[in-house]
ZAMARGU-4260 file (C-alpha; in steps of 0.2 Angstrom, whole numbers, plus 5000, padded with zeros to 4 digits):
<rodrens>
0) 5232/4827/5194 | 5218/4838/5201 | 5206/4835/5215 | 5192/4845/5223 | 5183/4847/5239
5) 5171/4859/5247 | 5175/4870/5262 | 5163/4881/5272 | 5162/4890/5289 | 5151/4880/5300
10) 5150/4878/5319 | 5161/4863/5320 | 5175/4871/5309 | 5177/4886/5321 | 5194/4888/5330
15) 5195/4904/5339 | 5213/4912/5339 | 5220/4925/5351 | 5219/4938/5338 | 5205/4946/5329
20) 5191/4934/5326 | 5197/4919/5315 | 5192/4902/5310 | 5202/4887/5303 | 5193/4875/5291
25) 5196/4857/5287 | 5213/4853/5280 | 5218/4850/5262 | 5230/4834/5260 | 5242/4829/5246
30) 5250/4813/5242 | 5269/4812/5242 | 5280/4813/5227 | 5282/4794/5227 | 5264/4791/5224
35) 5266/4798/5206 | 5268/4815/5197 | 5279/4830/5198 | 5265/4841/5202 | 5249/4838/5213
40) 5234/4850/5213 | 5219/4852/5224 | 5205/4864/5223 | 5195/4870/5237 | 5178/4879/5236
45) 5168/4887/5250 | 5156/4902/5255 | 5158/4915/5268 | 5143/4923/5275 | 5140/4941/5281
50) 5148/4944/5298 | 5162/4932/5294 | 5178/4932/5305 | 5192/4944/5300 | 5203/4929/5295
55) 5199/4911/5289 | 5213/4899/5288 | 5213/4884/5276 | 5226/4871/5282 | 5237/4863/5268
60) 5246/4847/5273 | 5262/4848/5263 | 5272/4832/5262 | 5291/4830/5261 | 5300/4833/5244
65) 5291/4849/5239 | 5300/4862/5229 | 5286/4875/5227 | 5269/4879/5233 | 5258/4889/5221
70) 5241/4896/5226 | 5228/4904/5214 | 5211/4910/5220 | 5195/4918/5214 | 5179/4924/5222
75) 5162/4931/5216 | 5158/4949/5215 | 5139/4950/5215 | 5129/4966/5212 | 5125/4975/5228
80) 5113/4990/5232 | 5120/5007/5233 | 5129/5011/5249 | 5131/4992/5253 | 5149/4985/5253
85) 5153/4971/5240 | 5165/4957/5241 | 5183/4959/5244 | 5194/4945/5249 | 5213/4946/5254
90) 5225/4932/5254 | 5242/4927/5261 | 5251/4911/5268 | 5259/4905/5284 | 5271/4890/5284
95) 5272/4875/5295 | 5277/4885/5310 | 5259/4891/5312 | 5247/4906/5312 | 5251/4912/5329
100) 5250/4931/5332 | 5267/4938/5330 | 5270/4930/5313 | 5283/4916/5316 | 5276/4906/5302
105) 5272/4921/5291 | 5278/4919/5273 | 5268/4932/5263 | 5253/4943/5260 | 5247/4951/5245
110) 5230/4957/5251 | 5218/4959/5236 | 5232/4964/5224 | 5235/4947/5216 | 5225/4932/5211
115) 5240/4920/5213 | 5257/4918/5221 | 5271/4905/5223 | 5284/4902/5236 | 5300/4892/5235
120) 5317/4892/5242 | 5326/4903/5229 | 5312/4915/5224 | 5294/4920/5228 | 5281/4932/5221
125) 5283/4950/5227 | 5275/4951/5244 | 5281/4934/5249 | 5297/4928/5257 | 5308/4915/5249
130) 5313/4900/5259 | 5311/4881/5259 | 5294/4873/5258 | 5296/4861/5273 | 5284/4847/5276
135) 5270/4851/5289 | 5254/4860/5290 | 5254/4876/5280 | 5239/4888/5281 | 5232/4899/5267
140) 5225/4915/5276 | 5210/4923/5269 | 5205/4940/5275 | 5186/4944/5270 | 5188/4963/5270
145) 5170/4965/5266 | 5156/4952/5262 | 5141/4956/5252 | 5123/4952/5258 | 5123/4937/5246
150) 5139/4930/5254 | 5156/4927/5247 | 5159/4912/5237 | 5178/4908/5234 | 5188/4895/5225
155) 5207/4891/5229 | 5218/4880/5219 | 5234/4874/5227 | 5248/4866/5217 | 5263/4858/5224
160) 5279/4855/5213 | 5291/4841/5219 | 5309/4842/5216 | 5326/4848/5223 | 5322/4864/5234
165) 5336/4876/5228 | 5345/4888/5238 | 5338/4903/5247 | 5348/4919/5243 | 5356/4928/5258
170) 5346/4945/5259 | 5356/4961/5255 | 5349/4977/5263 | 5352/4995/5260 | 5365/5004/5270
175) 5359/5014/5285 | 5369/5030/5280 | 5370/5040/5264 | 5383/5054/5260 | 5372/5068/5267
180) 5377/5086/5270 | 5381/5086/5289 | 5368/5095/5299 | 5355/5100/5286 | 5337/5100/5281
185) 5333/5083/5272 | 5318/5079/5262 | 5309/5062/5263 | 5293/5052/5259 | 5290/5039/5272
190) 5274/5031/5265 | 5276/5022/5249 | 5270/5006/5241 | 5279/4995/5228 | 5274/4979/5219
195) 5277/4970/5235 | 5260/4975/5241 | 5246/4984/5231 | 5258/4996/5222 | 5263/4994/5204
200) 5281/5001/5204 | 5297/4992/5208 | 5309/4998/5221 | 5320/5005/5207 | 5306/5014/5199
205) 5301/5022/5216 | 5319/5027/5219 | 5320/5036/5202 | 5305/5046/5205 | 5311/5050/5223
210) 5327/5057/5215 | 5317/5067/5202 | 5307/5074/5216 | 5322/5080/5225 | 5321/5068/5240
215) 5335/5063/5251 | 5327/5048/5259 | 5312/5036/5257 | 5304/5023/5269 | 5298/5006/5261
220) 5281/5003/5269 | 5272/4989/5260 | 5256/4983/5267 | 5258/4969/5280 | 5274/4961/5273
225) 5293/4964/5274 | 5297/4955/5258 | 5303/4971/5250 | 5317/4974/5262 | 5329/4963/5252
230) 5325/4972/5236 | 5330/4990/5240 | 5349/4989/5241 | 5352/4992/5222 | 5340/5007/5223
235) 5349/5016/5237 | 5365/5026/5235 | 5375/5040/5242 | 5361/5052/5236 | 5347/5042/5243
240) 5344/5034/5260 | 5332/5020/5260 | 5324/5016/5277 | 5314/5000/5279 | 5297/4998/5286
245) 5279/4991/5284 | 5262/4998/5284 | 5253/4988/5297 | 5235/4987/5290 | 5223/4982/5304
250) 5204/4983/5303 | 5204/4999/5314 | 5217/5009/5306 | 5234/5009/5298 | 5251/5013/5306
255) 5268/5015/5297 | 5283/5006/5305 | 5296/5019/5300 | 5314/5013/5299 | 5314/4996/5307
260) 5328/4983/5307 | 5329/4974/5290 | 5318/4958/5290 | 5307/4964/5304 | 5289/4958/5302
265) 5275/4967/5311 | 5258/4958/5313 | 5242/4966/5309 | 5229/4954/5314 | 5220/4963/5328
270) 5207/4976/5332 | 5206/4991/5344 | 5195/4981/5355 | 5208/4967/5357 | 5216/4971/5374
275) 5233/4979/5372 | 5236/4971/5356 | 5242/4987/5347 | 5253/4991/5362 | 5262/4975/5360
280) 5266/4978/5342 | 5270/4996/5345 | 5284/4990/5357 | 5290/4978/5344 | 5292/4992/5331
285) 5302/5002/5344 | 5313/4987/5349 | 5317/4985/5330 | 5323/5003/5330 | 5308/5010/5322
290) 5295/5024/5324 | 5277/5021/5327 | 5267/5033/5315 | 5248/5031/5313 | 5244/5035/5295
295) 5229/5045/5287 | 5220/5044/5304 | 5204/5051/5297 | 5204/5042/5280 | 5186/5037/5274
300) 5191/5020/5267 | 5184/5005/5276 | 5195/5000/5291 | 5207/5015/5288 | 5202/5027/5302
305) 5213/5026/5317 | 5205/5020/5332 | 5219/5014/5344 | 5222/5031/5351 | 5239/5041/5351
310) 5247/5035/5367 | 5260/5024/5357 | 5263/5036/5343 | 5280/5044/5340 | 5273/5055/5326
315) 5257/5056/5316 | 5254/5057/5297 | 5243/5072/5296 | 5245/5075/5277 | 5243/5060/5266
320) 5244/5062/5247 | 5235/5076/5238 | 5227/5088/5251 | 5209/5082/5254 | 5195/5086/5268
325) 5201/5071/5279 | 5218/5079/5280 | 5210/5095/5285 | 5201/5085/5299 | 5218/5077/5304
330) 5226/5094/5305 | 5213/5101/5316 | 5213/5085/5327 | 5232/5086/5329 | 5231/5104/5333
335) 5219/5099/5347 | 5232/5087/5353 | 5245/5101/5354 | 5233/5111/5366 | 5230/5095/5377
340) 5249/5092/5378 | 5251/5110/5384 | 5237/5109/5396 | 5242/5093/5404 | 5261/5096/5403
345) 5265/5080/5394 | 5275/5076/5378 | 5267/5081/5361 | 5266/5071/5345 | 5275/5078/5330
350) 5266/5079/5313 | 5273/5073/5297 | 5266/5070/5279 | 5269/5057/5265 | 5263/5053/5248
355) 5256/5035/5251 | 5260/5033/5232 | 5255/5017/5224 | 5255/5019/5205 | 5254/5031/5191
360) 5248/5045/5192 | 5252/5045/5211 | 5266/5058/5214 | 5281/5052/5225 | 5285/5067/5236
365) 5268/5074/5237 | 5269/5079/5251 | 5286/5077/5259 | 5293/5078/5276 | 5308/5090/5278
370) 5318/5085/5293 | 5333/5095/5302 | 5345/5081/5305 | 5363/5079/5310 | 5367/5067/5296
375) 5358/5058/5282 | 5357/5042/5292 | 5343/5031/5299 | 5346/5036/5317 | 5348/5055/5313
380) 5332/5056/5302 | 5322/5047/5315 | 5329/5058/5329 | 5324/5073/5319 | 5306/5067/5316
385) 5304/5061/5334 | 5309/5078/5341 | 5297/5087/5329 | 5311/5096/5320 | 5302/5095/5303
390) 5289/5103/5292 | 5279/5096/5278 | 5279/5103/5260 | 5270/5099/5244 | 5286/5099/5234
395) 5305/5102/5234 | 5302/5119/5226 | 5294/5125/5243 | 5305/5129/5258 | 5298/5136/5275
400) 5307/5142/5290 | 5299/5147/5307 | 5308/5155/5322 | 5304/5163/5338 | 5316/5176/5347
405) 5316/5183/5364 | 5321/5200/5371 | 5339/5194/5376 | 5343/5185/5359 | 5335/5169/5364
410) 5331/5159/5349 | 5321/5143/5345 | 5316/5134/5329 | 5303/5121/5323 | 5301/5108/5336
415) 5310/5118/5350 | 5305/5128/5365 | 5309/5147/5367 | 5312/5147/5386 | 5307/5165/5391
420) 5295/5172/5405 | 5277/5172/5401 | 5277/5191/5399 | 5292/5192/5388 | 5290/5200/5371
425) 5292/5187/5357 | 5295/5190/5339 | 5289/5176/5327 | 5296/5175/5310 | 5291/5164/5295
430) 5301/5164/5279 | 5294/5156/5263 | 5301/5152/5246 | 5292/5143/5231 | 5274/5148/5235
435) 5268/5161/5223 | 5250/5167/5227 | 5250/5158/5244 | 5246/5166/5260 | 5255/5162/5277
440) 5245/5159/5292 | 5252/5159/5310 | 5242/5147/5321 | 5242/5146/5340 | 5233/5137/5354
445) 5219/5151/5351 | 5218/5148/5333 | 5224/5158/5317 | 5230/5175/5324 | 5239/5181/5308
450) 5237/5179/5290 | 5248/5188/5277 | 5244/5195/5260 | 5246/5184/5245 | 5264/5181/5241
455) 5271/5189/5225 | 5274/5179/5209 | 5292/5176/5215 | 5284/5165/5229 | 5296/5173/5242
460) 5291/5182/5257 | 5293/5184/5276 | 5280/5187/5290 | 5284/5194/5307 | 5272/5194/5322
465) 5274/5199/5340 | 5266/5190/5355 | 5270/5183/5372 | 5270/5166/5380 | 5256/5171/5391
470) 5245/5174/5375 | 5252/5160/5364 | 5258/5143/5371 | 5265/5139/5354 | 5265/5145/5336
475) 5265/5135/5320 | 5265/5141/5302 | 5254/5136/5287 | 5256/5141/5269 | 5239/5140/5260
480) 5234/5141/5242 | 5220/5153/5237 | 5203/5147/5244 | 5192/5139/5231 | 5176/5139/5242
485) 5177/5153/5255 | 5176/5154/5269 | 5184/5137/5270 | 5203/5139/5269 | 5213/5135/5253
490) 5223/5118/5252 | 5239/5117/5261 | 5256/5120/5252 | 5266/5118/5268 | 5265/5118/5287
495) 5277/5117/5302 | 5278/5108/5318 | 5276/5121/5332 | 5288/5132/5341 | 5283/5132/5360
500) 5284/5148/5370 | 5288/5149/5388 | 5298/5140/5402 | 5285/5127/5405
</rodrens>
C-alpha cells in the first residue's frame, strides 16, 4: 500500500538544532503490521528554497514489528546559468535515538552517492550500519549541498517491511599490527574511499591496489560514516596494516580522522562559525586514539577549503592526489606555518600526502606518505606521523633521504632537530633514487637556497649544501619534475618534512 503527502520548509516547520542550521519537517506515520500488509509505503514531496538550512530532517514514525526500512529519493536538476550552483542533495538516516549532535542515533550516510538505501538487523547498504529497526521516531536526514535559484524539489519514498528482525552480526575488525620489518620506513595512503561512501571500490579491491602500489598500510576514510570499519578485516594481512578512520566532511572543510578506534563515528554537522564545534570533535578523534588531519586545505570544490584553523591539527594533508595548483598553495601555506612555529617557539605541524582515490582511474598510492616507524602497527605509524618523521612521494619507486650533520658528528634526520650552536657549520645532504630528470631543491625559512642539476637517467643522485642555524632555521627537500610553464616550478615528485637547525 502506498500513500503520499506533501512536505515543505515553512515558518511553522522550523526547529533549530544546536549544530549547523537545520529544520525538522512534519512527520510521516505508518500503520502497524496488524492493520494489513507485509510492507507499507509512504511518499513525501517537498521543495527547498535557495538559502535552505544545511540539514533538513523528515521524521518517520516507525511502529513495532518492522524488519527493514528502505528509502529511495529523487530531486530535480534544472538548468542554471554558467557560474551558478545547481541542485545537489545528500541523504542519510538517524534512528529512534534522535538527531542530536554527536550522532548517538546515527545509522548511515551516503551523501549524494546513492538514490536508495536500506537498513535491517542483519545487513545494510554500504554506508549504513546494520542493527534492529526499533519502534520510534526515525529521521531521514537531507543535506542540501547546493540549491539552484529555482529551488530544489524532492521526492522521498519510505518502505517498511514487517517480520522477524534477524540477528545483527558481531563486527570483526582488522588487527592493529602487521608483520613489519622492525624500525623501518613504511609507505601508506591515509585518505581512501570505498563504496561505503562515494567510492566505487570494495575494501578488498582497494587492498589489492595498495599491495600493487607497494604500500605497507592504508587508512579507511569514507565520508561521514564508519560503516566500512567492519568490512576491512579480510583485506588486511601480515603484509598490509589497515587503519580505520573517517573523512569528516563539514561545510567549511574536510578532516581525516586517522587511525581511530573501531566503530567510532565522528559527526560533521557544523561550520567554522559554530563556537568550538570542531574543537569538540577533534578531541573526540584523539580520545578514540586517532590523529586529526585537515585534508586538501585549499581545494576548490564547494565546502572543501579548510576554515577551522590549524590549532587542533596533528598533521596536514599538503598533497592530495595528482599534483595540482591547490597543492602548490597548500605547500606554500604549510611552509609559512613552519616559519611561524620557529618565530613563536611553538610546536610545528607535520605534512603528509594521500591519494583521496575514489574509483578508476584514481591511483591508490599517488601520493604516499613514507613514515619512519618502530613497527608496522597503528601506534607506531601514528607516532611517526605525529613526530614528522615522514616524507611524501609520488610512488614506491621513489625514495628520498634528508640529513643534517654538525661539526662534532651530531646528526639529525627528517622531523628531528640538529642541536648545535647558531654559528656551527652544518652539512645538509639529500639522497634520491627513482627520480630521473628531476631536480632537488633545498628549502629553508628564507626560501629555495639550492637547486641541483637534473638527475641522470638512473634517477639517482645526492646533493650537499652547507649552512649554519643562524642562516637557516630549518631545511626541507623537494624533488621536482621539469617545469612545463617556467618560471613556475615543475610538479612535485617528493618532498620531506623539515630538519630543524639550532638549539632552540
